[in-house]
Each structure stands twice: as C-alpha cells, then as structure tokens.
N, C-alpha and C positions, 0 to 999 in steps of 0.2 A: 135339574140339569147341572152338569159339572162345567163351570165356566172355563176350566182348563182345556176343554175340547174345542174352544172357539178361537178363531183369529178374525180380526177386522182389518180388511185391506182397502184402503181408500182408492187404490188404483184398479181394483178388481171391477169388472163390468157385470158380474153375475154372482149370485149366492150359490154355494155348493155345500150340501150336507150328506153325510154318510149314514145317518140313522134313519132307516126306512120307516120305522114305526112312528116317527114324529110327523110324517107327512099327512096332510088331508088333501082332498081333491087330487089324489095322485093319478098320474097318467103315465103308463109305461111308454117308453120311446124305443125305437130301434137303436141299439147300442151305437153310440157315436163317440168321438173323442173331442175333448176340450183342451185348448192350448193354455198352459199355465204361464205364470208371470215371467219365468226365465226364458220364455219363447222357444224352449227346447223340449220341455217335458209336456206330457199329455195325461189326462185321466179319462176313464170311461164314464160316460153319462148314460144312465139306464132309465131315467124317468124325470118327471117334472111335477111340481105341485106347490102347495102353500104350507107354511109352518107357523104355528102360533107359539109364543112364549111370553113370559112375564118378566119385566125389568122394574126396578124401583126408581122413582124420581121423587121430587120433594112432596108430591101428593100421595105417595104410596106406590102400590103395584099398578103397573100400566101394561095392558095387553098389547103386544106388537105382533103383527102379521107380516111375514115375509112372503111375497108373491113370486110365482115363477121360479122357485128354487130348484136347482138341478140336483138329482139324486146321483151321488158319486160314491158307490160303496167301497172303493179302494183308497179313498182319501183318509189320512190319519187324523185330521181335524176338520171341523165344520168351518167354512169360510163365509163370513158375512161381508158383502160388498158395501163399503162406506159410501161410495158414490151412489149406489142404488138406494141405500137408506135415505140419503138426502133427497133424491128424486121422489121416492115413494111417500115421504112424509110431507111433501109440499101440497 
C-alpha cells in the first residue's frame, strides 16, 4: 500500500476507498451519493465491504480491519474516518 493514497479525517463519519480489489465481503449497492466535508460536493458510492491492512506499532505489524467501508471509485484518495477508527477499536 502506498500511504500517499490515504487521508485520515477525524470529522468524517465513514470510510471511503476507491480500490475495488482491496475489499472483502463486498456488496454492490444501488449507486447513491455521499455528501463530502465541504457540504457542497458529493461522490458516488457503488458498494460496501471490509478492508484489511497492516500497520506497525511498537509490537510490530498489526492487522487492522475497517468495517462497512464505502466503495467510491471516483475519489482521488482513500479516506479513513478517525472517528470511526476510535469507535471500532473500543
């Protein structure tokens, strides 16, 4: 994974990824629109699923699973919701 492809947004309420082949448990959705942070722009959501990746901590590599990630093929970067990470890890 190229970490330049990611943004972490603490105000975002959902995770958004454009890489379809990273998804597991993928479910196609009827195309819908998600409102972005500027409250003016939208992006197409075409599916939902989970994504696994590895990050390093003091113990080494740790597997992280993001649940209910929206598939948004037109996004330029993958967006990780900091708020959801906090909720999901508790």
